[in-house]
C-alpha positions as CSV (number, residue, x, y, z in Angstrom):
1,M,-12.1,-6.7,17.1
2,F,-10.5,-9.6,16.1
3,I,-9.9,-10.5,12.6
4,T,-8.1,-13.6,11.5
5,H,-6.2,-14.1,8.2
6,E,-8.6,-16.9,6.9
7,A,-11.5,-14.6,7.2
8,T,-9.9,-11.8,5.2
9,G,-9.7,-12.7,0.7
10,S,-7.2,-11.3,-1.6
11,L,-7.9,-9.4,-4.7
12,A,-5.3,-8.7,-7.5
13,F,-4.6,-5.3,-8.8
14,D,-1.8,-4.5,-11.5
15,G,0.6,-7.1,-10.5
16,L,-0.1,-6.7,-6.4
17,E,-2.1,-8.8,-4.0
18,I,-3.3,-7.2,-1.5
19,I,-5.5,-8.5,1.8
20,D,-7.5,-6.0,3.4
21,Y,-8.7,-6.8,7.1
22,T,-10.5,-3.8,7.0
23,A,-12.8,-4.6,3.9
24,G,-16.9,-3.8,5.1
25,Q,-16.0,-3.1,8.6
26,D,-16.8,-0.1,10.6
27,T,-13.8,1.3,11.2
28,N,-11.8,5.0,10.9
29,S,-8.8,3.4,9.1
30,S,-8.1,0.7,6.7
31,F,-5.1,-2.3,7.1
32,A,-4.3,-3.8,4.0
33,E,-1.2,-5.8,3.7
34,I,0.3,-5.9,0.3
35,T,2.9,-8.9,-1.5
36,V,4.7,-7.0,-4.5
37,P,6.8,-9.7,-6.6
38,A,9.7,-9.0,-8.0
39,G,9.6,-5.7,-11.2
40,V,6.3,-5.0,-9.7
41,S,5.2,-1.2,-9.3
42,H,2.4,0.3,-8.4
43,K,1.0,3.1,-10.8
44,W,1.4,6.7,-10.4
45,S,-1.3,7.5,-8.2
46,W,-2.6,10.1,-4.6
47,S,-6.1,9.9,-2.7
48,K,-8.5,12.8,-2.3
49,R,-9.5,11.4,1.1
50,S,-6.5,10.0,2.7
51,D,-3.0,9.6,4.5
52,K,-1.1,7.2,3.6
53,Y,1.3,4.8,6.2
54,Y,3.6,2.3,4.3
55,Y,5.3,-0.2,6.8
56,V,7.8,-3.0,4.6
57,V,8.0,-6.0,6.6
58,R,10.3,-8.0,3.9
59,G,11.9,-7.4,0.8
60,S,13.0,-3.7,-0.4
61,V,10.3,-0.9,-2.2
62,R,11.3,2.0,-3.9
63,F,9.1,4.8,-3.4
64,T,8.6,7.5,-5.2
65,I,7.0,11.2,-3.6
66,N,6.8,13.6,-5.9
67,E,10.4,14.1,-7.1
68,E,11.8,12.6,-4.3
69,S,13.0,8.5,-4.1
70,G,13.8,6.1,-1.5
71,E,14.4,2.8,-1.1
72,L,12.7,1.1,1.7
73,S,14.2,-2.2,4.0
74,P,12.4,-4.5,6.3
75,G,10.8,-1.6,9.3
76,D,11.1,1.4,7.5
77,V,8.3,3.6,7.2
78,C,7.1,5.5,4.3
79,I,4.3,8.3,5.0
80,I,2.5,9.6,2.4
81,P,0.0,12.8,2.4
82,R,-3.7,13.1,1.5
83,G,-3.6,14.8,-1.8
84,V,0.4,13.6,-3.2
85,R,1.3,11.6,-5.8
86,F,3.3,8.4,-5.3
87,T,4.5,5.5,-6.8
88,Y,6.6,2.2,-5.7
89,A,8.5,-0.6,-6.9
90,N,9.7,-4.1,-5.7
91,A,13.8,-3.0,-6.0
92,G,14.8,-7.0,-5.1
93,P,15.0,-9.8,-6.0
94,G,12.3,-11.6,-4.0
95,E,8.6,-11.0,-3.3
96,A,8.3,-7.4,-1.1
97,T,5.6,-7.1,1.9
98,L,4.0,-4.0,2.6
99,I,1.3,-3.3,5.5
100,L,-1.0,-0.1,4.2
101,V,-3.1,1.6,7.0
102,H,-5.2,4.4,5.4
103,S,-6.0,7.2,7.3
104,P,-9.6,7.1,7.2
105,H,-10.1,4.2,6.2
106,F,-9.6,3.4,2.0
107,Q,-12.5,4.7,-0.3
108,L,-11.5,3.5,-3.7
109,E,-13.6,5.9,-5.4
110,C,-11.2,8.3,-3.4
111,E,-8.1,7.1,-5.3
112,V,-6.6,9.0,-8.4
113,F,-4.7,5.8,-10.9
114,E,-2.8,7.9,-13.5
115,E,-1.8,5.8,-16.4
């Protein structure tokens, strides 16, 4: 299977821009690119279904998993097991880019977002 960037669409989610390369595909895992503008953060959330693997491509992102925080730079990875609460925020002055893999694949109805 080949998926070109031109064949995908993006969606906005709370200030994030997400390109889900595997949307509508019959895959076991999902693969997405997330652009995180300066000053934007992801709500506290957790997944009922998937482990999450975040790979930092560009910029600096501060992840918090339960009570533990760490700032990640290009080449770093954050692994969030199913059922574990997390949040992240762009910690730098410019945009950050993340690659996100869900395993098993992403299903919105299995994600819990806290207000």
